[in-house]
N, C-alpha and C positions, 0 to 999 in steps of 0.2 A: 532499595533495589526496584528498578523499573520493571513493569510487566506489560507486555512480554519483552523478554531479553532479545537482543540481536540474534543470538544463536537460535532461538525459537522461531523468530521471523525468517531467518535464513532457511531453516529446516521447512516450515510450512509453505513458503513461497517456491522453494525448488521441488518440493514434492508434488505440488499442484500445477506446475507449469507445463505448457504444451510445447509443440515443435517450434513455433514461430517466437517463442519467448526466451529471453536469455536467462542463464543460470546467475543467481545473485550471489556474488562473492565479497562484497564490501559493504560497509556501513554507509558510505557516501551514497551508494545507489539506492539503498533503503531510504535514506533521508530525502534524496531527490524524488523518489516514487511517492513518499508520503506528502511531501510539500505539494507536488503536482496534483495529487488527488484532492488535497485539502482545498487548493485554488479552485479545482472544478466544482466541489460542493459549495464553496463560497459564491461561485457564479451562477448557481442554480441547479446543478446536478443533484438528483435525489440520492441521499445516502442508501447504501446497500445493506446497512444494519440498522437496528432501531437506535435512534439518537434522541436525546432530550434537547430541549431548547437552550439549556445552559452549558451543554457540552461543546467544547471547541472542535472546529472542523478538523484540526490535525489529530485529535484524539479519535474522532470517527474514522479518519483515513487509516490510522494504525489499527484499529479494531477491524476494519475491513480486510486489511493486509493479513492480519492474524487468522481471520476466518477463511483465508484462501480465495477471496473474491476479487482481489485486485492483483494484476500481473504486470510485469515490465515487459514490453515488446521492443524489438529493434526498431530504431528510427529509420524511416525511409528517406532517402536522399531526394532532394527536390530538383 
């Protein structure tokens, strides 16, 4: 079993969301958010949680989401 579960991530992210952030209702949204944050870390953004050199960026991103440090905002139209 994976930790954290999707249910746990839904709960954490929805409890800590603010007004301009969307409610997370699908696993697809979680996967996209984790992938986007992992790419940001890969491109040089500092991790928001302690990370080891061997830990993969996606694992760090999921831990950040589970800690309530990463949120999903509505995309602005250009």
